[in-house]
N, C-alpha and C positions, 0 to 999 in steps of 0.2 A: 410370587404375587404380593407378599407382604411388603416388599420394599417399594412397591408402586402405590400402596394404599393411601398414603398422605397426598400424593399427586392427584389420584382419582377423586378423593374427597374434596380437595381444593377446587377441582374443576366443577364438581357437583354444586358446591356452595356458591361458586361464582355464577353458575347458570341460574341457581335459585334467586340470587340477587338481581340478575338481569331480568328475569321474568317479573319480579315485583316492580322493578323500575318501569318495565313496559306496561304493567297493569296500571300504574299511576298516570303515565303519559297518555295511554289509550283509554283510561277510565274503565278498566275491567275489574269489577268488584271482587270476583273470585280470586284473582291474583293478589289483590290488596289485603283481603281478610279471610279468604277461604269460605267463610260463612257470614251472612249479614249480622248474626248475633255475636260475632267475635271482633276483637279489636284489630285494627289494621296494623300491618308492618309499616312503620314510618319510612318515608322516602329516604331519609338520611341513613336509616339502618340498612336498607337495601343497598345503597351505595357502599357502605362499609363492609357488607358481606361480599360484594364483588371484590373490593380491595383486599379483604382478608383471605378470600379464596385464592387470589393470586399470590398473596404473601405466603400461605401455606405451601403452595407449589414451589415458590422460590426457596423457602426454608429447607425443604427436602433436598433441593439441589445443593444448597450451601453446606448442609450438614455432611454431605458426601464429597463432592468435588467441585462445588460451585466456584465461579470466578468473580471478578470485580463487578461485572455488570449486574449479577444477581444481588450482590450486597448493596450496591447503590440503589437499585430498583426497590429493594426491601426497605431501605432507609427512607426513601421518598414516600412509599406507601404508608409506613408507620407514622411519618410526620403528618400526613393528611388525616389519618384516622385519629391520632392523638389530638390534633387541632380541633376536629369536629367534636369528639366525645368529651374532651376536657372542658371545652367551652360550654357544652350543654350541662355537664355535671355542676360546674360553677354556677350556672344560671339557676339550677334547682335550689342550691343553698342560698343564693342571693334573692331568690324570688323574683327574677326578672325574665323577660323574653328577649333573647339575643338577636333574633332575626334569622338565625340558622334554621329554625324550625320550619320556616316557609321560604327559605332562600331559593330552593329549586322548584318545589311543588307546594302549593298552599292547600292544606287540609281544611275542610269546612268546619266551622265552630260546632260544638255539640257532638263531636265524634264519640262513639261508644267507648267507655272505659279509658278516656283520654283526658288528662289534666290540662295540658296545653296542646292545641292542634299541632301535629308534626313532631312533637317531642317524644322520644322513645321512653320505655320504662327505665328507671334508674339502674336496675340490675343489668339491663341491656348495655347501657353505657359502660358499666363496670366490667362486664364480660369482654367488651371490645378492648378495653384498656389491658385486661389480662392477656388477650391475644397479642396485642402489641408487645407487651413485655416478654411473652413467650417467644415471639419471633425474634426479638432483639438478642435473646440468648444465643441464637445460632451464629451470631457474629463473634462470639467468644471463641477461644481455643477449645478444642474438644476436651471436655472434662466430664467425669461422671456426675458432678454436682449440677452441671448445666442441664443434662438430660433429666436428672431427678426433679429439678425445679420446673423444667418445661412440661414434664409429665404431670406434675402436681397442678399446674395452671390449666393444662388441658382437661384434666379430670374435673377441676372445679367448674369450668365452663360447661362441660358436658352434664354434670350433676345439676347445675342451675336450670338447664334445659329440660332434664328429666323431671325435676320437681314441677316445672311449669306444665309439662305434658300430663303429669299426674293430676294437677289442679284442674285441667280441662276435662280429664276423664272422670273425675269425681265431682266436678262442678263446684270447686272451692276457689273463688277468685283470689283469695289471699295467697294461694300457692302459685298462681301465675302473676304474682307481684302487683295486684291491683290495690293500691293504697290510696284511699280517698284524699284528694287535694295535695298529695305528695308525689305519687308516681302513677303514670299510666300503666296499664297491664302489658305484659309481654305477649305479643301475637303468637298464635299457634305455630305458624311456619318459622317465626323467629326462633322459637324453642327447638324446633326440629333441626334447623341449620346450626344452632349452637351445639347440639348434641353431636352432630357430624363434625363440626369444626374442632370441638374439644377432643373428640376421638382421633381426629387426624393428627393433632399435636401429640396426643398420648401414644400414637403408633410410631412416632419417630424413634429410630434406634440407631446407635452408633455403629452397630455391627451388621447393618443391612447390606453392606458392600457398596460398590460404586456404580451399580447398574443404573442406567438412565432410561 
């Protein structure tokens, strides 16, 4: 069962992202923020979760006996996530609005715990970049250092989600990365999906065999 865990997690994360996308398109508040008192998962984050869920599924195949189509698909996905997140990270440091925040779905001004409508938390952007880097490692030749780095990145992403969940549980906004005028808060379901995604990368093992 353990050899299938990354694939299962990848599918769950992908479904989670799809549900939030549907919530924005159909205007279902529960899917966007779980609770009216909580920050929304931004549309661009939901899109990246779908992409990263697929990426984790592909990485598991590549690590074992994947072929050229898995590698090319992974590269395309990583390019899209990097383009979105790197642009948003740069926009934070430059203090500008790029347009990506409302490219797909426009969030109303004044959204709770949100610095710029549609812009995710800074740590959310960083976590997605960590996932991209972890995924790219699977394209290397199998080496112990590759898995060590991949597990470290997965653990870092999972821990960031756990800290945010603790913040929600203890009602400490700083723990879910709500930094006034700098970073929007991380949404509750964003934190949950990062815990899963990080655990999925941490679960990847060279010795799981070639079962598909």
